C-alpha positions in Angstrom: -30.9 219.1 34.4 -31.1 221.3 31.4 -33.7 220.7 29.1 -31.0 219.9 26.5 -29.4 217.4 28.5 -32.7 215.8 29.4 -33.6 215.5 25.8 -30.4 213.9 25.1 -30.6 211.5 27.8 -34.0 210.5 26.6 -32.7 210.2 23.1 -29.9 207.8 24.2 -32.4 205.8 26.2 -34.4 205.4 23.4 -31.9 204.5 21.2 -30.7 201.8 23.8 -34.4 200.5 24.0 -34.5 200.3 20.1 -31.5 198.2 20.0 -32.3 195.9 22.9 -34.7 194.0 20.8 -32.1 193.3 17.8 -29.4 190.4 18.4 -26.4 191.7 17.4 -25.1 189.4 14.0 -22.5 187.0 14.9 -20.8 185.5 11.9 -21.4 182.0 11.3 -18.0 179.8 11.8 -16.8 177.2 9.5 -14.4 175.2 9.8 -11.9 173.3 7.7 -13.5 170.3 8.6 -16.5 171.5 7.5 -15.9 171.5 3.8 -14.6 168.4 3.6 -16.3 165.1 2.3 -18.1 163.0 5.3 -15.4 160.4 5.1 -12.6 162.6 5.2 -14.4 164.8 8.0 -15.2 161.8 10.2 -11.4 160.6 9.8 -10.3 164.2 10.9 -12.0 164.3 13.8 -10.9 160.6 15.0 -7.6 161.4 13.9 -7.0 164.7 15.9 -8.5 162.4 19.1 -6.0 159.6 18.4 -3.2 162.0 17.8 -3.7 163.7 21.3 -3.9 160.3 23.0 -0.8 159.2 21.1 1.1 162.0 22.0 0.1 161.5 25.9 0.6 158.0 25.5 4.5 158.9 24.3 4.8 161.5 27.2 3.9 158.7 30.0 5.9 156.6 28.7 9.1 158.9 28.8 8.2 159.9 32.5 7.7 156.1 33.6 11.1 154.6 32.7 10.1 153.3 29.2 6.8 151.6 30.4 4.2 152.2 28.3 0.6 153.1 29.5 -1.8 149.8 30.1 -4.9 151.8 30.4 -6.0 155.1 29.9 -7.1 155.3 33.3 -3.1 155.4 33.8 -2.8 158.3 31.7 -6.0 159.9 33.7 -7.9 159.8 30.4 -11.7 158.9 30.4 -12.3 156.3 28.4 -16.0 157.8 27.1 -16.3 161.0 26.0 -19.8 162.7 24.7 -19.3 161.6 21.2 -16.3 159.0 21.2 -15.2 156.0 22.9 -11.3 155.8 23.3 -9.1 152.9 23.6 -5.6 151.8 24.2 -3.4 148.6 23.8 0.1 147.7 24.1 1.5 145.9 21.1 5.6 145.2 21.4 5.8 147.9 23.7 4.0 150.8 21.7 0.8 151.8 22.6 -1.8 151.6 19.9 -4.7 154.0 20.6 -8.1 153.5 19.0 -10.9 155.7 18.7 -14.3 155.4 18.0 -17.5 157.0 17.3 -20.2 156.5 19.7 -23.0 155.9 17.6 -21.5 155.0 14.1 -24.9 155.2 12.4 -24.7 157.5 9.5 -20.9 158.0 9.6 -18.7 157.4 6.9 -15.6 156.3 9.2 -16.6 154.1 12.3 -13.1 154.0 14.0 -9.5 155.1 13.8 -6.3 154.1 15.7 -2.6 154.8 15.6 0.7 154.9 17.4 3.7 156.9 17.9 4.7 156.8 14.1 1.8 159.6 13.5 3.7 162.3 15.6 7.0 161.6 13.7 4.9 161.6 10.5 3.3 164.8 11.3 6.8 166.6 12.2 8.0 165.4 8.9 5.3 166.1 6.6 4.1 169.7 7.7 1.4 168.8 10.3 -0.3 166.0 8.4 -0.2 162.5 9.1 -1.6 159.0 7.7 -4.3 157.2 9.8 -5.9 153.8 9.3 -9.7 153.6 10.0 -12.4 151.3 9.7 -15.9 151.9 8.0 -19.1 150.6 9.1 -18.8 148.0 6.3 -15.9 146.8 7.7 -13.4 147.8 5.2 -10.0 149.7 6.3 -8.8 152.8 4.6 -5.6 155.0 4.7 -6.3 158.8 5.1 -4.3 161.9 5.4 -5.2 164.0 8.2 -4.2 167.6 9.7 -2.3 167.3 13.2 -4.9 169.2 15.9 
């Protein structure tokens, strides 16, 4: 190797060594949920989960001759997740999905529920739908949340 090539190689190795100690700057991502007030953020988090479960329940009913799922297990869904507890019940041949925070302490909203109506509402209103939620004090509120 020529002296010029050796010097270039040494400079390249030195530059790599200097860069190895520094971490590349990764931009911090903020979601639209991070900018919401706590109650709307909690409702949106739970609402997205409710929306997806209601969608799965409607699919299940459509592929099982109009019979709604009687449990989450029938749909192949776990009732416990790291952040939430999921429940489903049938009322008048319609699935009602409830999602609650496992640890509601410090949350502005404790649980939310919805039916197949939220799917139609999201379609008609540009991707937003109304969800009924319960606060830790027991009061019930309606929130407008974006579909996932």
